[in-house]
Backbone as a ProteinNet text record, in pm:
[ID]
protein_1_A
[PRIMARY]
XXXXXXXXXXXXXXXXXXXXXXXXXXXXXXXXXXXXXXXXXXXXXXXXXXXXXXXXXXXXXXXXXXXXXXXXXXXXXXXXXXXXXXXXXXXXXXXXXXXXXXXXXXXXXXXXXXXXXXXXXXXXXXXXXXXXXXXXXXXXXXXXXXXXXXXXXXXXXXXXXXXXXXXXXXXXXXXXXXXXXXXXXXXXXXXXXXXXXXXXXXXXXXXXXXXXXXXXXXXXXXXXXXXXXXXXXXXXXXXXXXXXXXXXXXXXXXXXXXXXXXXXXXXXXXXXXXXXXXXXXXXX
[TERTIARY]
10584.2	10477.4	10469.3	10482.1	10475	10329.9	10284.1	10149.3	10150.8	10041.8	10034.1	10039.5	10001.1	9998.5	10037.9	10118	10162.1	10045.9	10071.6	9967.8	9965	10078.9	10086.8	10165	10122.3	10188.7	10225.1	10337.7	10367.3	10372.4	10280.4	10276.8	10320.8	10429.7	10486	10411.8	10337.9	10270.8	10368.7	10464.9	10559.6	10695.6	10801.8	10936.3	10997.4	10936.6	10979.2	10943.6	11010.4	10978.6	11008.6	10931.4	10949.7	11035.7	11083.6	11170.9	11308.3	11404	11540	11578.1	11510.4	11534.5	11677.7	11742.4	11886.4	11923.5	11832.7	11865.3	11798.7	11739.7	11665.9	11760.5	11736.8	11819.9	11812	11718.3	11709.5	11842.4	11921.8	12047.5	12142.5	12122	12212.9	12157.5	12045	11981.6	11962.1	11993.6	11980.4	11843.9	11800.1	11684.8	11554.4	11528.4	11399.5	11300.6	11241.6	11150.6	11024.8	10994.2	10887.6	10749.3	10648.2	10507.3	10440.7	10367.3	10306	10202	10197.2	10095.9	9963.1	9856.7	9729.5	9683.2	9701.9	9657.9	9731.5	9859.1	9933.9	9880.2	9852.9	9799.8	9666.3	9577	9446.2	9461.6	9554.2	9580.2	9626.7	9716.2	9766.7	9655.1	9577.5	9467.3	9369.7	9339.6	9244.8	9297.8	9428.3	9483.1	9482.5	9522.4	9528.2	9388	9291.4	9154.5	9087.9	9145.6	9094.2	9118.2	9202.4	9234.9	9198.3	9072.4	9026.5	9077.1	9142.9	9195.3	9337	9385.7	9522.3	9531	9653.6	9683.4	9765.3	9727.7	9796.9	9840.5	9970.2	10025	10059.3	10024.3	10038.7	10152.3	10269.3	10385	10512.4	10622.6	10754.5	10860.6	10927.6	11045.8	11016.7	10894.1	10861.7	10737.6	10686.8	10568.3	10446.1	10362.3	10249.1	10150.4	10132.8	10032.8	10072.8	10195.7	10238.4	10180.2	10128.8	10074.7	9955.4	9953.8	9843.7	9707.6	9709.1	9583.9	9559.5	9623.2	9615.8	9473.1	9380.1	9245	9179.4	9195.3	9135.4	9200.9	9332.3	9403.9	9364.9	9368.1	9340	9193.9	9104.5	8962.9	8936.8	9022.9	9005.5	9025.1	9093.4	9117.1	9004.6	8913.1	8813.4	8731.8	8730.5	8648.8	8698.8	8819.8	8867.7	8963.3	9013.4	9116.3	9086.9	9152.8	9135.9	9182.4	9288.7	9338.8	9417	9396.2	9476.5	9554	9685.9	9773.1	9841.6	9881.3	9947.4	10038.8	10156.9	10246.9	10270.3	10279	10296.4	10376.8	10446.4	10514.2	10420.8	10295.9	10188.1	10202.5	10301.5	10319.4	10221.5	10165.1	10075.7	9929.3	9900.3	9761.6	9676.1	9566.1	9463.3	9328.9	9219.9	9091.4	9054.1	9071.4	9038.4	9119.3	9247.8	9330	9289.6	9262.3	9215.8	9086.7	8993.2	8865.1	8884.1	8974.9	9001.9	9062.3	9150.6	9212.1	9105.8	9023.7	8920.4	8821.2	8793.6	8701.6	8756.9	8891.1	8947.1	9055.9	9122	9238.5	9198.6	9261.3	9235.2	9339.4	9462.9	9573.2	9661.1	9683.7	9763.8	9874.9	9999.4	10114	10174.3	10195.3	10258.7	10406.8	10493.4	10638.2	10684.4	10712.3	10749.4	10874.9	10883.6	11000.8	10969.5	11060.2	11047.9	11050.8	10968.6	10962.3	11096.7	11185.7	11315.1	11402.2	11385.3	11468.7	11408.7	11277.9	11205.7	11259.8	11272.8	11312.1	11454.5	11535.5	11672.6	11681.6	11592.7	11602.7	11511.2	11397.8	11299.1	11290.7	11402.9	11421.8	11343.5	11271.1	11254.9	11123.1	11061.5	10933.3	10950.6	10840.4	10840	10743.2	10789	10713	10572.2	10557.3	10425.9	10325.1	10371.6	10283.4	10236.6	10329.6	10294.7	10206	10239.7	10156.5	10013.8	9998.9	9866.5	9787.5	9853.1	9785.8	9743.9	9829.8	9796	9677	9679.3	9568.6	9437.9	9448.2	9329	9274.1	9364.6	9320	9252.9	9315.4	9260.4	9121.3	9100.4	8968.7	8866.1	8906.8	8816.7	8791.7	8892.1	8886.4	8788.3	8785.6	8696.9	8710.6	8833.4	8860.9	8831.3	8793.3	8758.3	8881	8988.4	9113.3	9205.6	9263.1	9359.7	9486.2	9539.5	9651.4	9774.3	9888.7	10017.4	10104.5	10188.5	10298.5	10428.5	10529.8	10658.3	10771.8	10879.1	11002	11119.1	11232.4	11354.5	11450.1	11500.3	11597.2	11737.2	11819.7	11956.7	12053.4	12181.3	12283.1	12281.8	12234.3	12233.8	12105.2	12010.1	11882.9	11896	11877.1	11881.2	11778.2	11814	11721.2	11586.7	11587.3	11461.9	11366.4	11417.6	11330.6	11227.2	11265.3	11169.5	11054	11086.9	10982.5	10895.4	10957.7	10881.7	10790.1	10840.8	10760.5	10635.4	10652	10536.5	10435.7	10484.7	10394.6	10318	10384.7	10319.8	10198.8	10212.8	10110.9	10019.6	10049	9964	9822.8	9723.5	9584.8	9533.4	9623.7	9583.4	9578.4	9668.5	9673	9662.2	9642.2	9623.2	9753.6	9860.4	9985.6	10102.3	10207.3	10327.8	10446.3	10528.3	10641.9	10770.1	10875.7	11009.2	11096.7	11140	11223.3	11370	11444.8	11589.4	11647.1	11737.8	11797.4	11866	11852.1	11914.7	11968.3	12039.5	12087.2	12191.7	12260	12365.2	12476.3	12529.7	12636.2	12586.7	12455.6	12400.5	12390.6	12409.7	12389.1	12245.9	12156.3	12013.5	11970.5	11900.5	11854.4	11954	12079.5	12182	12167.4	12203.8	12206.3	12347.5	12373.4	12507.6	12559.5	12690.5	12754.3	12719.8	12719.1	12693.6	12546.6	12459.6	12317.8	12270.8	12363.7	12327.6	12259.8	12168.1	12094.9	12182.6	12165	12260.4	12271.8	12159.6	12166	12073.6	12129.3	12050.4	11951.2	11829.6	11725.6	11668.2	11602.5	11536.7	11431.2	11421.4	11321.6	11196.3	11080.6	10954.9	10914.2	10977	10931.1	10926.5	11025.9	11018.3	10902.4	10840	10725.6	10593.9	10600.9	10484.9	10450.9	10549.3	10525.2	10594.6	10532.6	10594.7	10592.7	10705.5	10719.2	10712.5	10629.9	10618.7	10650.3	10760	10800.4	10706.4	10714.8	10622.9	10643.9	10759.5	10782.3	10743.7	10693.1	10649.5	10751	10876.4	10975	10938.5	10976	10941.8	11067.2	11052.9	11163.7	11130.6	11220.8	11209.1	11118	11140.4	11064.7	11094	11050.7	11068.5	11213.6	11304.3	11446	11521.8	11450.6	11510.1	11488	11591.7	11578.2	11619.6	11712.7	11753.6	11821.2	11779	11838.5	11797	11864.7	11824.9	11679.2	11597.8	11454.6	11428.5	11324.2	11277.7	11182.9	11129.8	11038.6	10990.6	10894.5	10840.7	10693.3	10604.1	10460.7	10407.5	10491.8	10451.9	10444.9	10522.9	10529.9	10498.2	10483.2	10451.1	10337.5	10265.6	10166.1	10236.2	10169.2	10221.8	10243.8	10148.7	10157	10278.9	10306.7	10422.9	10553.1	10562.7	10684.2	10702.3	10594.4	10598.2	10645.5	10614.3	10652.6	10771.6	10836.9	10948.1	11078.4	11178.4	11307.6	11379	11367.7	11438.2	11385.4	11253.5	11196.7	11229.2	11227.4	11260.4	11403.3	11495	11634.2	11650	11580.7	11590	11536.8	11428.8	11374.1	11470.9	11537.3	11636.9	11747.8	11797.7	11904.6	11861.1	11736.3	11687.7	11670.6	11620.1	11604.8	11738.9	11840.4	11972.3	12064.3	12020.1	12100.7	12235.9	12232.5	12350.5	12316.7	12360.1	12312.5	12413.9	12367.1	12440	12363.9	12235.2	12154.1	12213.2	12235.4	12304.3	12225.9	12095.7	12014.4	12006.1	11973.5	11947.7	12073.3	12187.1	12304.6	12357.4	12335.3	12385.1	12275	12153.6	12039.6	12030.4	12005.8	11983.3	11837.6	11754.4	11615.6	11518	11564.6	11483.8	11371.7	11267.5	11149.6	11148.1	11173.6	11167.5	11025.1	10927	10785.9	10708.1	10593	10508.2	10469.5	10500.7	10464.7	10553.8	10659.2	10748.4	10890.4	10947.5	11085.2	11180.9	11144	11228.9	11326.9	11307.7	11391.2	11300.3	11353.6	11274.5	11172.1	11073.8	10970.4	10833.3	10732.8	10594.9	10509.7	10424.1	10330.1	10191	10101.9	9962.9	9868.4
9997.4	9908.8	9786.8	9670.1	9545.9	9501.4	9487.2	9437.9	9284.8	9223.5	9078.3	9018.5	9097.2	9054.8	9177.5	9162.4	9280.9	9372.4	9502.5	9600.4	9627	9607.8	9631.5	9518.7	9482.3	9377.6	9429.3	9382.4	9394.4	9253	9221.8	9090.6	9109.3	9046.7	9060.5	8967.6	9025	8944.1	8894	8980.3	8951.8	9008.7	8928.8	8984.7	9019.1	8973.1	9003.4	9149.2	9205.2	9342	9358.8	9445.2	9471.2	9594.1	9660.5	9776.8	9750.4	9832	9826.6	9967	10013	10149	10160.1	10269.4	10281.8	10281.6	10327.4	10339	10230.3	10131.1	10029.4	9928.8	9893.6	9792.6	9654.4	9632.3	9502.7	9463.4	9561.4	9533.3	9449.9	9448.7	9380.1	9246.6	9203.1	9078.9	8988.9	8861.5	8767.8	8698.4	8658.8	8569.1	8624.1	8750.6	8807.2	8790.2	8671.8	8638.9	8568.3	8581.3	8501.4	8563	8474.9	8512.8	8432.1	8498.4	8427.2	8327.2	8211.4	8111.2	8158.7	8164.3	8216.1	8149.8	8019	7949.5	8000.2	8031.6	8087.9	8226.4	8306.2	8440.5	8434.5	8346.8	8336.2	8292.3	8201.8	8156.6	8272.8	8355.5	8470.2	8570.3	8601.8	8697.1	8645.3	8516.3	8459.8	8470.3	8448.7	8460.4	8606	8696.5	8837.9	8895.3	8845.4	8899.2	8878.5	8795.8	8782	8910.5	8998.5	9128.5	9236.2	9272.4	9361.1	9504.9	9541.2	9677.4	9688.6	9584.8	9584.8	9652.8	9690.7	9750	9649.3	9627.7	9530.8	9600	9595.1	9648.5	9532	9543.1	9432.1	9456.4	9484.9	9509.3	9492	9479.1	9492	9503.9	9395.1	9409.1	9407.5	9378	9368.5	9447.8	9424.3	9493.3	9403.8	9437.8	9352.3	9329.1	9428.8	9415.4	9313.4	9262.4	9158.3	9021.6	9006.8	8876.1	8841.4	8721	8686.3	8679.8	8663.8	8658.3	8786.4	8896.3	9018.2	9060	9070	9116.2	9028.5	8895.6	8805.2	8819.4	8831.8	8843.3	8970.8	9083.7	9210.2	9215.5	9159.8	9160.9	9070.7	8973.1	8884.9	8960.3	9074.1	9153.6	9251.2	9265.6	9372.2	9366.3	9478.5	9492.3	9417.9	9360.2	9277.1	9349.2	9466.2	9534.7	9684.2	9747.4	9891.8	9965.2	9913.7	9977.1	9875	9877.4	9799.6	9898.6	9880.3	9972	9900.6	9977	9920.6	10025.5	9981.9	10067.1	10001.9	10082.2	10031.1	10128.4	10074.4	10163.1	10207.9	10160.4	10205.7	10159.7	10076.1	10032	9921.7	9852.9	9739.4	9773	9898	9936.3	9913.1	9844	9834.4	9843.2	9842.7	9866.5	9759.9	9628.8	9529.5	9546.6	9579.7	9599.7	9728.7	9832.7	9957.5	9934.2	9862.2	9837.6	9754.6	9656.8	9575.9	9661.5	9753.6	9843.8	9934.2	9993.1	10084.5	10009.8	9884.3	9803.4	9768.6	9757.7	9690.4	9765.7	9861.6	9927.8	10063	10100.7	10230.4	10336	10289.7	10384.1	10327.8	10407.1	10365.3	10466	10415.2	10500.3	10467.3	10570.3	10554.6	10591.1	10495.8	10519.1	10569	10699.4	10757.5	10844.1	10954.2	11040.5	11171.7	11265.1	11390.5	11359.2	11426.8	11395.6	11397.3	11487.5	11496.6	11374.8	11318.1	11206.3	11070.1	11062.8	10935.7	10833.2	10869.8	10773	10721.2	10795.8	10753.4	10667.6	10692.1	10622.5	10500.9	10502.5	10393.5	10314.8	10260.3	10187.2	10054.9	10018.5	10088.2	10165.3	10200.3	10271.9	10411.3	10464.2	10597.7	10686.7	10806.2	10892.4	10920.3	10960.3	11006.9	10892.1	10771.3	10655.4	10626.5	10633	10608.7	10719.7	10843.5	10955.5	10939.8	10898.8	10879.9	10774.3	10665.9	10560	10609.3	10686.9	10739.9	10834.3	10923.2	11017.7	10945.3	10838.6	10758.9	10695.4	10643.8	10587	10693	10808.5	10915.3	10956	10956.6	10991.2	10883.2	10757.5	10646.8	10638.8	10672.2	10660.6	10758.1	10881	10984.4	10999.8	10990.8	11017.2	10903.8	10786.1	10676.1	10622.6	10601.7	10553.1	10672.2	10683.9	10790	10761.3	10862.7	10840.6	10922.5	10868.2	10933.1	10914.4	11013	10994.4	11012.4	10935	10947.3	10944.7	11012.3	11010	10989.1	10950.6	10930.1	11044.2	11105.9	11214.4	11157.9	11162.3	11112.8	11230	11198.3	11303.5	11377.5	11308.4	11368.9	11444.5	11442.5	11510.4	11659.4	11748.2	11891.9	11925.2	12005.1	12036	12090.1	12166.3	12225.3	12120.9	12002.1	11899.6	11849.6	11842	11798.1	11897.1	12027	12129.3	12125.8	12105.7	12098.1	11975.1	11864.5	11742	11766.8	11837	11867.3	11956.6	12051.6	12140.4	12065.2	11970.6	11893.5	11816.7	11759.6	11668	11729.5	11851.3	11916.1	11933.8	11893.4	11903.9	11785.3	11696.8	11577.3	11454.1	11447.5	11335	11388.1	11298	11338.4	11363.1	11301.9	11306.9	11298.8	11373	11372.5	11342.8	11247.5	11211.2	11210.2	11265.4	11262.2	11179.4	11063.6	10973.7	11007	10994	11006.2	10871.9	10873.2	10748.2	10675.4	10544.4	10463.8	10335.1	10260.1	10124.7	10123.1	10235.1	10235.6	10138.9	10067.8	9971.7	9843	9826.5	9704	9699.4	9813.4	9819.7	9866.7	9773.6	9802.8	9893.2	10001.7	10098.8	10208.1	10194.5	10294.5	10413.8	10531.4	10652.8	10708.9	10810	10866	10916.1	10908.5	10942.9	11084	11180.4	11319.1	11343.4	11246.5	11262.3	11173.7	11104.8	11014.1	11089.8	11024	11087.4	11091.4	11194.7	11228.6	11122.1	11070.7	10980.3	10861.2	10742.1	10621.2	10602.4	10563.9	10534.7	10396.6	10335.5	10207.2	10224.5	10126.8	10128.9	10056.5	10112.7	10052.8	9932.5	9912.4	9809.3	9668.1	9625.7	9490.2	9469	9577.4	9565.8	9601.2	9630.7	9687.9	9618.3	9582.3	9540.6	9409.2	9332.4	9211	9214.5	9176	9162.1	9013.8	8979.5	8841.4	8838.5	8771	8760	8664.9	8667.9	8588.4	8438	8396.1	8252.8	8207.7	8302.3	8268.1	8296.8	8323.8	8363	8502.2	8532.1	8661.8	8744	8875.6	8968	9070.3	9163.1	9259.2	9376.7	9433.7	9551.7	9576.5	9690.1	9717.9	9739.6	9753.7	9767.7	9636	9529.1	9395.5	9332.3	9331.2	9281.7	9135.6	9090	8949.3	8900.7	8954.7	8913.8	8773	8716.4	8584.7	8587.6	8490.5	8493.9	8494.5	8566.4	8565.1	8448.6	8389.5	8277.3	8234.6	8141.5	8088.5	8055.5	8132	8112.6	7986.8	7917.9	7788.5	7682.2	7701.1	7598.8	7652.8	7785	7847.6	7946.8	7976.2	8082.6	8217.1	8323	8457.5	8480.9	8440	8460.3	8389.2	8267.9	8193.4	8263.8	8311.9	8382.5	8510.7	8585.7	8714.6	8702.1	8589.8	8568	8473.4	8444	8351	8412.6	8326.8	8367.5	8471.2	8460.8	8555.7	8697.3	8711.5	8844.9	8897.3	8810.6	8855.7	8908.2	8838.9	8883.2	9013.7	9027.8	9151.4	9269.9	9251.2	9360	9397.5	9300.3	9330.1	9416.7	9382.9	9461.1	9605.3	9624.2	9760.9	9835.7	9770.2	9837.3	9883.6	9799.3	9828.6	9900.2	9915.2	9977.2	9907.2	9778	9693.3	9594	9626.2	9552.8	9450.8	9327.5	9223.5	9180.6	9212.6	9172.3	9230.6	9147.8	9195.7	9298.1	9303.4	9402.3	9532.1	9522.4	9642	9721.3	9653.3	9722.1	9833.8	9823.7	9926.4	10014.2	10000.6	10073.4	10214.9	10312.1	10450.9	10492.3	10397	10428.7	10382.9	10381.9	10335.8	10434.4	10379.2	10457.4	10476.7	10597.4	10619.9	10616.7	10645.1	10641.1	10574.4	10522.3	10459.3	10562	10530.8	10618.4	10738.8	10750.9	10867	10817.9	10846.9	10806.9	10925	11038.9	11155.5	11177.6	11108	11133.6	11169.5	11238.5	11277.4	11385.1	11402.4	11504.9	11447	11493.7	11453.7	11578.8	11585.1	11696.9	11638.3	11684.4	11637.2	11753.4
10560	10604.5	10514	10571.4	10495.9	10483.5	10360.1	10336.5	10333.7	10378.3	10381	10240.7	10141.3	10001.6	9919.9	9813.7	9738.1	9699.9	9707.6	9671.8	9521.9	9457.8	9312.9	9247.5	9127.6	9050.9	8913.1	8863.2	8721.2	8666.5	8577.1	8513.5	8368.6	8335.1	8200.9	8105.3	8011.3	7910.1	7804.6	7771.1	7662.1	7699.7	7681.5	7696.8	7561.4	7455.8	7319.6	7285.6	7187.5	7146	6998	6933.5	6790.7	6763.1	6867.9	6849.7	6910.8	6870.5	6924.7	6972.1	7074.4	7124.6	7175.1	7139.5	7162.8	7310.1	7397.7	7539.6	7624	7561.2	7636.7	7702	7828.1	7894.8	7831.6	7741	7672.5	7607.3	7567.8	7499.4	7585.6	7716.6	7807.4	7857.1	7798.8	7841.7	7720.2	7734.7	7624.4	7624.5	7507.3	7491.3	7548.3	7527.6	7569.3	7454.2	7446.1	7336.5	7387.3	7516.4	7576	7568.9	7577.5	7581.9	7693.5	7781.5	7891.9	7840.1	7902.2	7869.8	7928.3	7850.1	7901.3	8030.1	8042.5	8163.9	8287.3	8273.8	8386.2	8420	8317.8	8341.2	8414.3	8370.7	8435.4	8581.5	8605.6	8742.9	8830.9	8778.8	8854.7	8883.6	8782.4	8799.9	8904.4	8901.2	8997.6	9140.5	9160.1	9295.7	9342.3	9254.2	9293.2	9313	9237.2	9242.2	9378.1	9462.2	9599.4	9678.6	9622.4	9682.5	9580.7	9569.2	9461.4	9469.6	9579.1	9589.8	9533.7	9468.2	9416.1	9279.4	9243	9112.8	9033.3	8908	8822.9	8694.6	8666.1	8541.1	8449.6	8324.2	8229.9	8131.3	8182.6	8097.8	8178.6	8110.2	8168.5	8060.3	8022.8	7938	7788	7748	7606.3	7570.5	7450.9	7400.1	7418.9	7515.4	7554	7440.3	7353.5	7247.3	7141.2	7146.2	7053.8	7090	7211.2	7251	7161.4	7102.2	7012.1	7081.2	7214.4	7291.3	7370.2	7326.9	7406.9	7441.9	7346.8	7384.1	7490.8	7478.6	7577.1	7713.6	7714.9	7842.2	7915.9	7845.3	7913.3	7959.4	7880.6	7920.7	8042.3	8065.5	8181.1	8313.2	8306.4	8428	8456.9	8363.4	8371.8	8502	8573.2	8693.5	8814.9	8806.1	8916.7	9010.7	8969.6	9047.8	9058.2	9154	9169.6	9045.2	8983	8860.6	8779.6	8649.2	8555	8469.5	8463.5	8392	8276.4	8176.9	8059.7	7998.3	7953.8	7876.4	7740.8	7635.9	7500.6	7416.5	7315.3	7220.3	7108.1	7110.6	7021.2	6877	6847.8	6709.2	6670.1	6768.1	6739.1	6764.9	6783.4	6807.6	6682.4	6700.2	6597.5	6668.5	6594	6658.1	6760.5	6733.7	6836.3	6965.1	6952	7072	7142.5	7067.2	7128.6	7206.3	7147.3	7214.1	7339.9	7337	7455.9	7566.7	7530.3	7628.7	7690.3	7607.2	7657.2	7746.4	7715.7	7795.6	7933.2	7944.7	8061.8	8137.9	8074.1	8134.3	8191.1	8302.7	8365.8	8330.5	8306.2	8280.9	8170.2	8066.7	7952.2	7926.4	7918	7892.2	7756	7674.8	7545.1	7558	7527.5	7534.4	7398	7390	7261.2	7277	7205.7	7213.4	7141.5	7150.6	7076.2	6926.2	6846.6	6702.5	6631.1	6669.3	6602	6632.1	6750.4	6792.9	6762	6754.7	6756.5	6656.6	6530.4	6428	6448.5	6523.7	6550.6	6676.6	6772.7	6900.9	6912.2	6840	6853.3	6722.3	6686.5	6560.3	6562.9	6455.6	6327.2	6317.3	6428.2	6424.3	6362.3	6310.4	6250.9	6328.8	6361.9	6451.5	6402	6278.4	6234.5	6226.1	6200.6	6202.8	6345.1	6440.4	6580.8	6634.8	6603.3	6647.1	6595.6	6470.2	6411.1	6488.1	6527.5	6604.1	6741.9	6806.1	6938.6	6930	6832.3	6817.5	6785	6708.2	6676.8	6804.9	6889.4	7017	7103.5	7113	7197.2	7150.6	7020.5	6967.1	7002	6990.1	7023.4	7173.3	7250	7395.8	7460.7	7411.8	7466.1	7617.9	7665.4	7806.2	7901.7	7852.8	7943.2	8017.4	7944.2	8002.4	8025.3	8145.3	8171.6	8091	8023.3	7932	7969.7	7930.3	7953.8	7829.6	7800.3	7706.5	7784.4	7746.3	7814.3	7714.3	7748.8	7670.5	7764.3	7708.3	7785.6	7755.8	7862.5	7846.2	7869.5	7766	7774.4	7777.6	7787.1	7783.8	7650.2	7545.5	7411.8	7381.4	7472.6	7449.2	7480.6	7384.5	7415.8	7523.3	7622.7	7732.1	7685.3	7576.8	7530.1	7472.7	7437.8	7379.6	7479.7	7605.5	7706.8	7717.8	7712.7	7718.5	7593.4	7478.2	7353.9	7353.1	7405.1	7414.8	7498.4	7609	7694.9	7622.2	7544.8	7472	7362.8	7297.5	7190.6	7244.4	7364.4	7415.1	7520.5	7562.3	7662	7608.1	7687.4	7646.8	7567.7	7525.3	7450.4	7538.5	7636.7	7729.9	7872.9	7966	8104.8	8179.2	8131.5	8207.5	8109.2	8138	8055.4	8146.2	8105	8190.3	8109	8167.4	8109.4	8202	8155	8234.8	8216.4	8322.5	8313.9	8271.3	8174.3	8128.1	8243.8	8244.5	8350.2	8288.9	8367.1	8333.4	8222.7	8199.8	8098.5	8140.2	8041.7	8071.2	8133.5	8140.8	8195.1	8346	8412.5	8558.1	8578.8	8600.2	8596.7	8711.7	8674.6	8773	8803.8	8758.3	8787.7	8693.8	8744.3	8663	8662.8	8578.3	8566.4	8700.7	8717.3	8844.3	8889.6	8796	8833.6	8868.6	8834.7	8864.3	8978.7	9041.5	9149.7	9263.4	9330.6	9439.9	9564.7	9642.9	9748.7	9856.8	9905.4	10019.6	9997.7	10002.5	9981.6	10096.4	10060.2	10158.3	10128.8	10224.9	10196.4	10087.9	9999.5	9893.3	9941.3	9907.6	9952.1	9867.3	9752.4	9660.1	9720.5	9799.7	9855.2	9953	9995.3	10085.8	10016.8	9889.6	9820.1	9688.5	9608.5	9469.9	9437.3	9346.6	9293.6	9141.7	9083.8	8939.4	8904.3	8805.8	8760.7	8611.4	8577.5	8437.4	8363	8230.1	8148.5	8164.7	8216.9	8239.3	8379.7	8461.5	8595.6	8704	8667.5	8767.9	8820.9	8943.7	9001.6	9028.7	9010.6	9032.1	9138	9159.8	9268.6	9232.8	9114	9072.6	8925.8	8872.4	8730.4	8688.9	8783.8	8748.5	8758.6	8782.7	8785.2	8648.8	8566	8428.6	8414.2	8495.7	8486.2	8613.8	8728.3	8854	8894.5	8993.7	9044.1	9088.3	9047.7	9079.5	9230.4	9267.5	9405.9	9431.9	9324.9	9337	9199.5	9197.2	9072.8	9094.8	9031.2	9052.5	8985.2	8908.7	8853.9	8963.2	9069.5	9174.4	9313.5	9327.2	9455.4	9435.5	9540.8	9532.8	9551.5	9510.9	9532.2	9680.9	9761.9	9906.6	9964.6	9919	9969.3	9932.7	9809.8	9767.6	9848.2	9865.3	9934.1	10077.7	10141.9	10282.1	10296.3	10183.8	10185.8	10234.1	10249.6	10305.8	10219	10086	9998.6	10017.5	10028.4	10049.5	10189.2	10287.6	10422.7	10428.6	10361.5	10360.3	10282.5	10169.7	10092.3	10172.9	10243.6	10326.8	10438.1	10495.7	10600.1	10543.3	10424.3	10363.1	10340	10301.1	10279.4	10411.1	10511.6	10641.7	10695.7	10680.4	10737.7	10639.5	10515.2	10408.5	10393.4	10406.8	10388.8	10277.9	10155.3	10039.3	9990	9978.8	9906.3	9781.4	9775.4	9661.2	9533.6	9430.3	9309.3	9228.6	9245	9173.2	9252	9379.1	9459	9494.7	9507.2	9561.5	9471.2	9340	9248	9189.9	9241.5	9185.7	9243.3	9155.3	9197.3	9178.3	9137.9	9103.5	9211.2	9334.1	9446.9	9480.8	9541.9	9581.1	9732.7	9782.2	9927.1	9981.6	9893.7	9930.6	9818	9850	9749.5	9643.2	9517.3	9406.8	9388.4	9468.9	9461.2	9441.9	9324.5	9298.5	9312.6	9255.5	9270.6	9158.1	9044	8926.5	8810.5	8710.5	8595.2	8626.8	8536.1	8552	8519.3	8590.5	8564.3	8555.3	8452	8436.2	8430.1	8517.4	8516.9	8501.7
[MASK]
++++++++++++++++++++++++++++++++++++++++++++++++++++++++++++++++++++++++++++++++++++++++++++++++++++++++++++++++++++++++++++++++++++++++++++++++++++++++++++++++++++++++++++++++++++++++++++++++++++++++++++++++++++++++++++++++++++++++++++++++++++++++++++++++++++++++++++++++++++++++++++

């Protein structure tokens, strides 16, 4: 079902990051050092706020809490949408940022790892420092913001680590997610050959979600790391981009399962239904 206006947005506050996670697709993209201009962010929020039932996520390729105006930006979304979401590596959490999140965000995901792996995979962060910050947030939060912890399961991750990770965080957060590693070799959204999904189906993302990078260019979804832009909100409205020729052509390719799009054609992380991907594990 094609919505007249995207139902969900990912607005990238920052493409820069303070970590060098070993499995992150950032390794295959150059010059990810951007920060959204506050005036552009306010303009986007004002356009989307005409549709208060929408979901807005304030993250993508970088660490959002690094933005020098983070508290002001996140508070500008307060009460304007059905849900405001945020993902963070938790290294930049301090009390002002925690308070801004609790004031304005509905769902917060902490991107971490199993304690044994963390210091090796999320360089140069240290597990016990990050864990301490997360626990401090949870204590301050008192259940106001729904929380999640997530880890990435790679070929080198012992199977029991995923179960141990769930046991560590069970009862402390609302949701636990184990992601399957993807985008190895710079093929964004692709997973290992032996783990590929059996039958390709049309992805709902081109009819449901819009990604807006921190420079105003727009992408297809969270697995679009540097594809050809679908539009530019500096010179077009969201509505114009959503109904433009590039989106119409992308939707046709998905309906017919005949892909020429350089991002979608090699992706294994497609969504056959809204909110349902079918890879990894989720515990609620």
